[in-house]
C-alpha positions as CSV (number, residue, x, y, z in Angstrom):
1,M,0.1,0.0,0.0
2,V,1.6,3.3,-1.0
3,V,1.2,6.0,1.7
4,T,0.9,9.8,1.4
5,A,3.6,12.4,1.5
6,D,2.5,13.8,4.8
7,P,4.7,14.5,8.0
8,T,3.7,11.3,9.5
9,A,5.3,9.3,6.7
10,Q,8.4,11.4,7.1
11,D,8.5,11.2,10.9
12,V,7.9,7.4,10.9
13,A,10.7,7.2,8.2
14,T,13.2,9.1,10.5
15,T,12.4,6.8,13.4
16,M,12.8,3.6,11.1
17,A,16.2,4.9,9.9
18,E,17.4,5.5,13.4
19,A,16.3,2.1,14.5
20,A,17.8,0.5,11.5
21,E,21.2,2.1,11.9
22,A,21.4,1.4,15.6
23,W,20.5,-2.4,14.8
24,L,23.1,-2.6,12.0
25,A,25.8,-0.8,14.1
26,S,25.4,-3.5,16.8
27,L,26.1,-6.4,14.5
28,G,29.4,-8.2,13.7
29,T,30.9,-8.4,10.3
30,G,29.4,-11.9,9.6
31,Q,26.0,-10.9,11.0
32,R,25.9,-7.8,8.8
33,A,26.6,-9.9,5.8
34,V,23.4,-11.9,6.4
35,A,21.3,-8.9,7.7
36,T,21.7,-6.7,4.6
37,G,20.6,-6.8,1.0
38,G,20.9,-4.7,-2.2
39,T,19.4,-1.1,-2.6
40,P,15.8,-1.3,-3.7
41,G,15.2,-0.8,-7.3
42,A,18.9,-0.8,-8.3
43,D,18.1,-3.4,-10.9
44,A,15.7,-6.3,-11.3
45,E,18.3,-9.0,-10.4
46,A,19.5,-7.1,-7.2
47,D,15.9,-6.4,-6.0
48,A,14.7,-9.9,-6.6
49,E,15.3,-11.1,-3.0
50,R,13.3,-8.1,-1.6
51,L,10.4,-9.0,-3.4
52,R,10.3,-12.5,-2.0
53,W,8.0,-13.0,1.0
54,Y,6.4,-16.0,2.8
55,Y,4.2,-16.8,5.6
56,T,5.2,-20.4,6.1
57,P,7.9,-21.6,8.6
58,T,10.5,-21.4,5.9
59,D,13.7,-19.3,5.4
60,H,12.4,-15.7,5.0
61,G,16.0,-14.4,4.4
62,G,18.0,-12.2,6.8
63,L,19.3,-12.6,10.3
64,T,17.1,-14.5,12.8
65,L,16.4,-13.3,16.3
66,G,18.0,-16.6,17.6
67,E,21.3,-15.5,15.8
68,M,21.4,-12.2,17.9
69,R,22.5,-11.3,21.3
70,P,19.7,-10.1,23.6
71,A,20.7,-6.5,23.2
72,Q,20.6,-6.9,19.3
73,Q,17.2,-8.6,19.7
74,S,15.9,-5.5,21.5
75,L,17.3,-3.2,18.7
76,A,15.7,-5.5,16.1
77,M,12.4,-5.2,17.8
78,Q,12.6,-1.4,18.0
79,L,12.9,-1.5,14.2
80,V,10.0,-3.8,14.0
81,A,7.9,-1.6,16.3
82,S,8.8,1.6,14.3
83,G,6.6,0.2,11.4
84,L,3.6,-0.7,13.5
85,S,1.0,0.9,15.6
86,T,0.9,-0.2,19.3
87,A,-1.9,-2.6,18.6
88,G,-0.1,-4.0,15.6
89,Y,3.0,-4.5,17.5
90,V,1.3,-6.3,20.3
91,T,-0.5,-8.5,17.7
92,V,2.8,-9.4,16.0
93,S,4.4,-10.1,19.3
94,T,1.6,-12.4,20.2
95,I,1.9,-14.3,16.9
96,L,5.6,-14.8,17.6
97,G,4.6,-16.3,21.0
98,L,2.0,-18.6,19.5
99,E,4.9,-20.7,18.1
100,N,5.3,-22.1,21.7
101,V,1.6,-22.8,21.7
102,L,1.7,-24.5,18.3
103,D,4.7,-26.7,19.3
104,H,2.6,-27.9,22.2
105,V,-0.5,-28.5,20.0
106,E,1.7,-30.6,17.6
107,G,3.3,-32.6,20.4
108,W,6.7,-30.9,20.1
109,G,7.3,-33.1,17.1
110,V,7.5,-30.9,14.0
111,D,11.1,-29.9,13.0
112,W,11.0,-28.6,9.4
113,G,14.6,-29.7,9.0
114,R,16.0,-27.6,11.8
115,E,16.6,-28.0,15.5
116,R,13.2,-26.6,16.5
117,G,10.4,-26.4,13.9
118,R,8.1,-24.0,15.9
119,D,10.5,-21.4,17.1
120,P,9.6,-17.9,18.3
121,Q,13.2,-16.8,17.7
122,C,13.1,-18.0,14.0
123,Y,12.0,-14.7,12.6
124,Y,14.1,-12.9,10.1
125,L,15.2,-9.3,9.8
126,R,16.9,-7.7,6.8
127,V,17.7,-4.2,5.7
128,F,18.0,-3.4,2.0
129,G,20.2,-0.5,1.0
130,R,21.5,2.2,3.3
131,P,19.0,3.8,5.8
132,G,18.9,7.5,5.6
133,P,17.1,10.6,4.5
134,S,17.9,10.2,0.8
135,G,17.7,7.5,-1.7
136,A,15.8,4.2,-1.3
137,W,16.1,1.6,1.5
138,A,13.8,-1.0,2.9
139,W,13.4,-3.5,5.6
140,R,11.7,-6.8,6.0
141,F,10.6,-8.8,9.0
142,G,9.2,-12.3,8.7
143,G,8.7,-15.7,9.9
144,H,5.9,-18.1,10.4
145,H,2.6,-16.1,10.0
146,V,4.3,-12.7,9.9
147,S,5.6,-10.7,6.9
148,L,6.2,-7.0,7.1
149,N,7.7,-5.1,4.1
150,N,8.5,-1.4,4.2
151,L,10.0,0.9,1.7
152,V,11.4,4.3,2.3
153,V,12.3,6.7,-0.5
154,D,13.9,10.1,0.1
155,G,13.1,10.2,3.8
156,R,9.4,9.1,3.5
157,V,7.7,5.8,4.0
158,V,6.1,5.0,0.6
159,S,5.0,1.4,0.9
160,T,4.0,-1.0,3.8
161,T,2.6,-4.0,1.9
162,P,2.4,-6.8,1.5
163,C,1.5,-6.9,5.1
164,F,0.6,-10.4,6.5
165,L,-0.4,-11.7,9.9
166,G,-1.7,-15.1,10.8
167,A,-2.6,-17.1,13.9
168,D,-2.2,-20.8,14.5
169,P,-4.1,-21.6,16.6
170,A,-6.5,-18.8,15.8
171,T,-8.2,-19.5,19.1
172,A,-6.4,-20.7,22.2
173,P,-7.5,-21.0,25.9
174,L,-6.5,-18.5,28.6
175,L,-7.2,-18.7,32.3
176,G,-10.8,-17.2,32.6
177,P,-13.8,-17.2,30.1
178,V,-12.0,-15.2,27.2
179,P,-9.8,-17.0,24.9
180,L,-6.7,-15.8,23.0
181,R,-7.8,-14.7,19.5
182,P,-5.2,-12.3,17.9
183,L,-7.3,-11.9,14.6
184,A,-10.7,-12.0,16.3
185,G,-11.6,-8.5,15.1
186,A,-10.9,-9.3,11.4
187,E,-13.0,-12.3,11.6
188,E,-15.9,-11.3,13.7
189,L,-16.6,-7.9,12.1
190,A,-16.6,-9.5,8.6
191,R,-19.0,-12.2,9.7
192,E,-21.3,-9.7,11.4
193,L,-21.2,-7.5,8.3
194,V,-22.3,-10.3,5.9
195,R,-24.8,-11.6,8.3
196,S,-26.4,-8.1,8.4
197,L,-27.1,-8.0,4.8
198,P,-30.5,-8.3,3.4
199,A,-31.2,-11.5,1.5
200,D,-30.6,-10.0,-2.0
201,L,-27.2,-8.6,-1.0
202,A,-26.2,-11.6,0.9
203,A,-26.7,-13.7,-2.2
204,E,-24.3,-11.4,-4.0
205,A,-21.7,-11.4,-1.3
206,V,-21.5,-15.2,-0.8
207,L,-19.7,-16.5,-3.8
208,L,-19.5,-20.2,-2.7
209,D,-20.9,-22.3,0.1
210,R,-17.5,-23.6,1.0
211,A,-14.0,-22.1,1.5
212,P,-10.6,-22.5,-0.1
213,S,-7.8,-23.9,2.0
214,D,-5.8,-20.7,1.8
215,I,-5.8,-17.1,0.6
216,I,-5.9,-16.8,-3.2
217,G,-3.0,-14.4,-3.8
218,G,-0.6,-16.6,-1.8
219,N,2.8,-15.1,-1.5
220,R,3.1,-13.8,-5.1
221,S,5.2,-10.6,-5.5
222,R,2.6,-9.2,-7.7
223,V,-1.1,-10.2,-7.8
224,G,-3.3,-9.9,-10.9
225,A,-6.4,-10.9,-12.6
226,G,-6.8,-14.7,-13.0
227,D,-4.6,-15.6,-10.1
228,R,-5.7,-18.8,-8.5
229,M,-4.8,-20.3,-5.0
230,I,-1.2,-21.4,-4.7
231,L,-0.8,-24.9,-3.2
232,L,1.0,-25.1,0.3
233,T,4.0,-27.0,-1.3
234,D,4.7,-23.8,-3.4
235,I,4.7,-21.3,-0.5
236,W,8.2,-22.2,0.6
237,R,11.8,-21.1,-0.3
238,G,12.9,-24.1,-2.5
239,R,12.0,-27.7,-1.9
240,F,12.9,-30.1,0.9
241,D,15.8,-32.5,0.1
242,E,14.7,-34.9,2.9
243,P,11.9,-37.2,1.6
244,R,10.2,-37.2,5.0
245,L,9.8,-33.4,5.0
246,A,8.7,-33.3,1.4
247,D,6.2,-36.1,2.0
248,R,4.9,-34.3,5.1
249,L,4.4,-31.1,3.3
250,A,2.7,-32.8,0.4
251,M,0.4,-34.6,2.7
252,M,-0.6,-31.4,4.4
253,S,-1.2,-29.7,1.1
254,E,-3.3,-32.7,-0.1
255,G,-5.2,-32.9,3.0
256,A,-6.1,-29.3,3.1
257,E,-7.4,-29.5,-0.6
258,R,-9.4,-32.5,0.2
259,A,-10.9,-30.9,3.3
260,S,-12.0,-27.8,1.2
261,G,-13.8,-29.9,-1.3
262,F,-12.8,-27.6,-4.1
263,D,-12.6,-28.5,-7.6
264,D,-11.4,-26.6,-10.7
265,T,-14.6,-24.7,-11.1
266,D,-14.5,-23.5,-7.5
267,H,-10.9,-22.3,-7.9
268,A,-11.9,-20.4,-11.0
269,T,-14.9,-18.9,-9.2
270,L,-12.6,-17.4,-6.5
271,A,-9.7,-16.4,-8.9
272,L,-8.5,-12.8,-8.4
273,G,-10.0,-10.1,-10.7
274,G,-12.2,-7.2,-10.3
275,P,-14.0,-6.5,-7.1
276,R,-16.7,-9.0,-6.3
277,G,-19.5,-9.2,-3.9
278,V,-21.2,-6.1,-2.3
279,P,-19.8,-2.6,-2.4
280,G,-19.9,-0.3,0.5
281,A,-22.1,2.0,-1.4
282,A,-24.9,-0.6,-1.2
283,L,-24.7,-0.7,2.7
284,D,-27.0,1.0,5.1
285,P,-25.4,3.3,7.7
286,A,-24.9,0.4,10.3
287,G,-23.2,-1.7,7.5
288,R,-20.9,1.1,6.5
289,E,-19.9,1.5,10.2
290,L,-19.1,-2.2,10.3
291,M,-17.1,-2.0,7.0
292,T,-15.2,0.9,8.5
293,A,-14.4,-1.0,11.7
294,L,-13.4,-4.1,9.6
295,L,-11.0,-1.9,7.5
296,S,-9.3,-0.5,10.6
297,T,-8.3,-4.1,11.6
298,Y,-6.0,-4.0,8.7
299,L,-5.1,-0.3,8.0
300,D,-4.5,0.3,11.8
301,R,-1.7,-2.1,11.8
302,V,0.6,0.7,10.9
303,P,1.2,4.0,12.7
304,A,-1.6,6.3,12.8
305,G,-2.0,8.3,9.6
306,L,0.4,6.2,7.6
307,A,-2.0,4.3,5.5
308,V,-4.2,5.6,2.7
309,W,-7.9,4.5,3.3
310,P,-9.9,3.5,0.3
311,D,-13.3,5.1,-0.3
312,V,-15.7,2.9,1.8
313,D,-18.2,3.2,-1.1
314,D,-15.7,1.4,-3.3
315,V,-14.8,-1.4,-1.0
316,H,-16.4,-4.7,-2.0
317,I,-16.9,-7.6,0.4
318,A,-17.1,-11.2,-0.8
319,W,-17.5,-14.3,1.3
320,A,-17.0,-18.1,0.8
321,G,-18.1,-20.6,3.2
322,P,-20.8,-20.9,5.9
323,L,-21.5,-18.0,8.1
324,Q,-21.6,-19.7,11.5
325,R,-18.6,-19.4,13.8
326,G,-16.3,-22.3,13.8
327,A,-16.9,-23.3,10.1
328,P,-14.2,-23.0,7.5
329,H,-14.5,-19.5,5.7
330,Y,-12.8,-17.1,3.6
331,Y,-13.5,-13.4,2.7
332,R,-12.1,-10.7,0.4
333,L,-12.2,-6.9,0.7
334,Q,-11.3,-5.2,-2.6
335,A,-11.2,-1.6,-4.0
336,P,-8.8,0.1,-6.3
337,R,-5.3,-0.2,-5.1
338,F,-6.6,-2.2,-2.1
339,L,-6.9,-6.0,-1.4
340,V,-7.5,-7.8,1.8
341,E,-7.8,-11.6,2.1
342,Y,-8.8,-13.6,5.2
343,D,-9.2,-17.3,5.7
344,N,-9.7,-19.6,8.6
345,T,-10.0,-23.0,7.2
346,Q,-7.1,-25.2,8.2
347,R,-6.7,-27.2,11.5
348,H,-10.5,-27.5,11.7
349,A,-10.9,-23.8,11.2
350,N,-8.4,-22.8,13.9
351,H,-5.7,-21.5,11.7
352,A,-6.2,-18.0,10.2
353,H,-4.4,-15.8,7.6
354,A,-5.0,-12.1,7.1
355,V,-3.2,-10.2,4.4
356,W,-3.3,-6.6,3.2
357,R,-1.9,-5.6,-0.2
358,D,-1.8,-2.9,-2.9
359,P,-2.1,-4.8,-6.2
360,E,-0.6,-2.0,-8.2
361,S,2.3,-1.1,-5.9
362,D,3.2,-3.8,-3.4
363,F,6.8,-3.2,-2.4
364,G,6.5,0.4,-3.9
365,H,6.8,-0.8,-7.5
366,D,5.4,2.4,-9.0
367,V,7.2,4.7,-6.6
368,L,10.6,3.2,-7.2
369,A,10.0,3.5,-11.0
370,S,9.3,7.1,-10.7
371,H,12.3,7.5,-8.4
372,R,14.6,5.8,-11.0
373,A,13.3,8.0,-13.8
374,A,13.9,11.2,-11.8
375,H,17.2,10.4,-10.3
376,H,18.7,7.7,-12.7
377,P,17.4,8.5,-16.2
378,A,18.4,6.2,-18.9
């Protein structure tokens, strides 16, 4: 999502640069080699790594928290916090901690080819280019169910997408009657909105009576019309050499597809393209209020005033799956230069994904193109 040229974007960029410089200065030579990448937009080959992102427990690229000393970890998390609101930072921190819960759920037995497969310290940070008030630089923080991608150009934050948050388990018990649900707002507000629609609009909003096993855009660097869901086996960095790991992943992918009941026609129905479902312009005042609250669960991930809000009238909501809580479901919010996807389908609808994107300028594609044309003409 490209952000506006306001003081907030400049102030946040300054804070980001100071945090990035402090973290990089704390690293040893070997650590810096892993923690840094090429300048954004220098050329397609140099920029290819910055455009890779994942939400699986794979190598996201960069220096992991586990490879840092405690003081370096603190500096790393200060950089992460600089690109998030307080609520966003708390949510990201909670998702990291859920790795301990997931390890327990899975009986401590999933390793993914490393010493610990579910590891709250296996989150990667990398800085691209040189932080500062001029030129282009970026940073990425990612690991299982987190991917934050930020681009700064000439001292201003210009892109904060793709921005992915997930939760597995999506619901977990706490002491007391209220469970832990990091993405509850994004789920419950959408369900309430669709349930509130009159019958004719509900028929337009619900595209299918069953849900896909994952978000449709997957981890593509760019999303476009006709894109269909990517299978789980393809949302990793490379392939597993060990047959046991390759087989496990294939079984998970095949099991999720079987559970969804999807066929080729269903995948075609949910393929990305123009906005589907019901637009905000068709909602009554209560529905528009719900839509605005739902949008805030995505756009308020970043510091106040940083994100550009789409016109609520233009935002379409589309749903797939049953509407009762606990059933596998998927929804999409879409407007010009705005795309949100949410699913909670896997692990018996207790494993959620929620991504916010700008289909036209994820990673700041268009801003970098303008910057190159102005400062590096052919």
